[in-house]
C-alpha positions, 0 to 999 in steps of 0.5 A: 445352799443348792451347791451344798445339797448337791455336794452332800448327795454326791459325798453320801453316794461316794460313802456308800460305794467306798465303805459298804463293799468290805463290810459284807466280805469281812463279816463272812464268819460271825463272831459267835461262830468264831467263839464257839469254834474256838471253844469246841476245838479247845474242848476237843483237845481236852476230851481227846486227852481224857479218852487216852487217860480213861483207856489206860485206866480201863486197861489197869482196872481190867487187869486187876479184875482178871487177877481177882477173878483168877484168885477166886477160882484158885481158892475154890479149887484149893478148897475142893482139893482140901476137902477131898484130901481131908475126906481121904485121911486115915480114920485114926489120923486126927492130925491129918484131919486137923491140918486140912480143917485149919486149911479150909478155915483159912481158905474159906476166909480168903474166899469170902474176901476174894468174892467181895474184891471181885464184886468191887472190881466188877463195879470199877470195871463197869464204871471205867468202861461207861466213862470211856464210852461216854468220852468216846461218844463226846469226842466223836460228836466234837470231831463231827463238828457243828453246822451253823445256821445262818440267822436271818436278821429281822429288818424293820419295814420303816416304810410299810407301803414299800415292803416287798415292793421291788425285785432287787438285783443281788450283787456279790460283796455288797451290803444290802443294809446300805442300799439295794439295786433295782431295775428301773422298769420294776419301779413303776410308780409310788403307792403313796404321794411323796414330796421331791426334796431334791434332784441332783445331777451327778453327771450328764444323764445320771442323777439322784432324786431324794423324796420325802416319805413321811419322816424318811428320805428315800434316795434314788441314785443313778436315774437317767431322766427325772420326771419331777423337779425339786419341790414338786409333789408326786401323786400316788400312781405317778412315776418319779423317773425313767431309766438308769445310767452311770451306776459303777457297781451294777450297771442298768440299775438304780441304787435305792437307800433310806436315811433319817437324820443323817443315819442310814436305815436298812432298805432290804425290806423293800426286796421281794 
């Protein structure tokens, strides 16, 4: 049983060292960020195409509006000209006045339709311009991109007495959800009594100490000198070990992790 306990402790530690490092490296970009970025890129292509179509539509409507406006001005000019010529007909030339009167009736009818056409084209021109400007603003926002705020995940303090208890040493590429590195001098004593469940020697001068903290196992790996033996109770205020030795990832530090029923729990709540 003692050999099995030692083997289990060594295998657990090996699992932490081998499997944890890649997790943080792979998860640099969250799945949420990837999905949103893909959607934004797709929408940017669609909006860019819509902008080009809207520009062409606006140019066509603008030309049609200009033609309608020119037609309205020409009709007004023709009406004034016809009225002038009618007024200058010889007083006994009824045929002259009759022809210009007919012309005026036709021109005024055309002008009425032209005014309505100009009004309609002005609305279309305004609508196409507003639509184009809206699409341009949207494209500008999409091209500017989005800044993704890193969400700080809530970590439950499974051992409240140890919340913010240690000054942790940060290690690039290491997933703190599986273990934290702490300088041995910052681990002065325990704020509550614990039971030493096991002391496992990894190699000469390097050990694992497992203590029971309520229903959780608190693991101190790569400790140099255990101050308590297996089966002893560490009273509140007493030290469990001294020094650190043999840590291959972050030298001169102790690796601390928490487990319960064979499952690892995030210990980062213990970091200040």
